[in-house]
N, C-alpha and C positions, 0 to 999 in steps of 0.2 A: 675089302677085296684082298685076295692073297698077294703078299708082298712080292713074290717072284714076278708078277706081271706089272710091277710099278717101276717106271724109269725115274732116275733122279731128276728133280725139278727144283729150281731155286726161285725166290721171289723176283729176282732180276729177270729170270727166264719168262715168268708170267707177265711181267710188265712190258718186256720187249715184244712178246707176242701180241699183247693188247695194242701196243703202239703200232705194230705192223698192220693191224686191222683198222687203223684210222682213229683209235681212241686217243683223246688229248690228255686225260688225267687218269691215273691208276693209283689206287691205294689198297692196302690189304689190312682189314680189321680182324681182330681176334674174336671169333664167334663166342667164346666163353666169356669174354669181357662184356660183350653186348648182351649176353644172357643175364649177366649180373646187374646190368644197368639199363633196363628198358626205359625209354622216354616217358611212357605212361604206365606206371605200375598197376593201375586198375585195368589196363588193356595192354598187356606186355608186348605182344608182337615181336617175339624173340626168334633168333635163328633156330634154336632148339625146338620151337613150336612148328617149324616147317619140315625139318628132317632130323631123325634120330641118328643118322649115320654120316651125313655129308655137310655139316654146318660148322666145322671147326674154323674155317676161314670164310670171310665175307670179302670178296674181291670187288671193290667199287670202281665202276667205270664212268668217266665223265666225257661228254662231248660238248664242245663250246657252241653257243649260238652264233650263227654267221652275223658279221658286223652290219651288213646291209639291212637285214631285217630289224636289228636293234635301232638303226637310225630312222625307222618309221615311228613317229612319235605318238600317233593315235593309239589309244589302248585297244580299240576294237577293230584293228586292221587285219582283215582276213588274209592278206599276203603273208603277214607275220605268222598267223595261225598255221598256214600250210607249210611254211619254211620250218617251223618248229616241229610239226608233225613228221616231216621228212627226216629231221634230225633224230627223232625218236625211232623211226623205222630203221635208220642206219645203225643206231645204237643197239637195237634189239638183234639185228643180224650179226653184228660184231660179237655180242654176248653169246649167241648160239655158236659161232665159230670158235670162240674161246673155250666153251664147254666141250665141244667135240675134240679140240686139241688136247685138253686136259684128260679126257676119257681115253684118247689114243695112248696116253702115257700111264694109264691105270688109275686115274682119279675121277670118279663120277662127280658130276656137277649139276646144279639147278640154276636156272635163270630167274631172277626177280626183276621183272620189267617195271618201268615207272607207271604203267597203266593197270597193274594187277591189284584190284580191290577184292577182298574176300566177300563173296555174295552173302555169306552167312552173317556178316556184320550188319547187313541192311535190315532195318526194322520198320519198313513201310513209311519212312519219312523222307521224301525226296529232297527236302532242303537241309537235311542233316549232313555235315561234312563226313566223308569217308576217306580214310587214309589208305595207302598201299599196304600190302600184306607184311611189309617190313619197311620201317622208316629209312628211306635211302639217304636223306639229309643227315640224320644222326649217324648212320653207318659211315658216311663220308667223313664226318668229324672224327669218329673212332679210327678211321683209316688214315688220318693225318692230312686230308686234302684241304681242310679249312676249318672255319668256325661258324657258328650261327650269328646272325645279325639282329638288329633292333626288332625286326619283324619276323624273326626266327627262320629266315631263309639262309641257305648255305652261302658263305662267301669264300672264294678261293683267291690265293695271291695272283694267279695268272689271269683269271677271267672274272673276278668278282663273283657275283651271283649268276652270271650269264652262261650257265651250264645246265645240261639235262643229264640225269643219272640213271644208271642201271646197276645191277649187282649180280654176281655169280657166287653161289654157295658151293663150297667144296671142302673136302678134308685133306687136300693136298698139304703136306707138312712143310710149309714155307714160313719164314720169319714174318710176323705181322709188323705193320707200322704202328706208331703211337700218335696219339692226338696232340695238338698244340696246347700250350698252357695259357697263352694270352690271346685275347680276341683280336680279330682283324677289323672288327666294326668300330667306327668312330662314335657310335651311339647317338644320343639326342643332340650332341654338339654339331653333328652333321644333319641327321634327320631328313635327308633327301627322299628316302623311301616314303616316309610319312607325308611329306609335302606333296609328293607326286601321286599318291594313291587316289584314283578316281572314286573309289567306294568309301574312302576315309575309314579304313578298317584296322589301321595299325596303331597299336598302343605302346606302352612302355616295356620293351623287351617282350612283346606279345603281338598277337594278331587275332582278330575275330574271323576264324576260318569259315564259319557259316555265312557271314556277310560277304566274305571274299569270294565264295563259290560263284556268285552271280557274275563276277568279272573273270575269274580264272577259268571258268567253264561256262561261258555265256550261252552255249547251245547244248548244254549237257542234259542229264536226266531230269533235273529240277525244271529247267525251261521247257522240256518236252512235255512233262506231266501237266504243267500249268497251262500250256497251250491246248493240249487235248481236253483238259477239264473245261476250259473256256468254250471250246467247240461243243462239248456235250451239253453245257448249261445254256447255250444260245438257243432261244426258242424259235428264231426265224430261220427257216431252212435255207433261204437265199444267202443270208449272212453266214450260215455254216459253210456253204460252198465257197464264199469269198475267203473265209478263214482257211479253208482247206487248200486254196490256191494262192494264198498270200505270200509275200516275200519272207515273212517269218517262218512259214511252213517250209518254204524252199531252203532257207538257211539251215533249218533243223535237219531236213533230209540230206542236204549236202554234207553237213557236219557228221552225221551218223555214217555216211558213206566212207569218209576218210579219217574221222576223228578230229579234224581241224575245228576248233571251237568247242570241243568236248574234252579231250585230253590236253588240249592247248587252249590258250586264251590270254587274258591280260597279263603282262609282265612289266608294267611301268616301274614297279619298285626295283626290278632287276636292271632295267635299262639305265636308270639315272644314278645308280650306285657308283661312287667314285673309286671304290676298291677294285683292284685288278690292273695288271699291266696293259690290258687292252683298252682301258678307259681313254687314254690319250687319243685314240683313233675315233672315239665316239663323241668327245666333249663338244665339238662345234655344233652337233645336232641335238644333244640332249642336256646341255648345261642349263638352259632355260627351263623352268618348270612352270608351265601354265596353270597347273592345279594348285599352286601355293597360294595361301591367303593368310591374313593376320591371325585368324582363329587358330590355324594349325601352328603358326609360329609361336603363339602364346602357349599352346600346350607343350611344345618342345622346350620353351623357356622354363616352364614349371617342372619338367622332367630334369633338366639340368640343375635347377635349384635343389630339387629333392636329392639328387645324387651327390651334390656338393655338401649336403647336410648329412650324408651317410644313409639316406633312406632309399634303399633299393626295393623294388616291388617284389611281390611273391612270385611273379612270373620269372624274374631273374633267378630267384632262389631255386625254382623248380628246374630251370634249364641251364643253370650256371656251369654244369659239367661240360656242356657243348658250346656255350657262348664263350667261356674262358674268362680269365681275369681281365677286368676293364682297363683300357689304356690310360684313362684318367681316373685315378682312385678317389673315392669320396674322402672329404676332409676327416681327419681323426679327432679334431677338437670341436 
């Protein structure tokens, strides 16, 4: 855009505007740095793949989850799904307002919402995990908002993992933030995310995203296709009608209507994480972990022993840039 139409804007101006729109966390990543360090080199998903012109800066916006919903401890609590979906709605509206504010000052922008999955990446496999068009968690780390944890979720100093993210791409020439060097995560010595996971999908600095899908999107596309397939395969017409009118069908319809249970779902690992200034207001409700068992504790003990011997898994090597240096370093001898 011709420079004469551009008003001076600083990083502080951008962050102040975002805060005025109700955003709790704002960081600015360097798009060129993200281009050079894609989370998955085999499927890069870089800012430059989205825009040739307006991807120099990735403005990452975070909205905290409300504390009342976090204090609901069932993983499949629909009140929580709806509260989280409304958080996403608010975040998307604030992202649009920020883009329009930037454009009024001469800097075009693009919204990267947390629900935007590229349909071209779908290969006819409903159970295959699909990420957003840009990894918002990795963008948040590059923007200095936090680090990735044992299960590769974002942790922030203010709210731990209890945030939902959006981003705005723009070539507004403001100073970017830098990522943290040391991890916020306490690793397997804490392991509360692993202990709490109802699907038992958390590994050693890793997560089985495909298995996680059944919980984090319990009424999503995979659940819908499986339900429809069961109806098609049912030979008894009366039973077909029962399935059509079943509570499962109603939940799927209701979830499609609002996205609750589709783009939102289980977040037990987020709820029980002790990282974040907000945790003190949650601890009385979430300190106890009903899903913990001896087998999970034994796995965590094995991870601790491996790290003490200096044996970090390949998953840490692949994601170490965003996890950061471990708080307890492996023994050197």
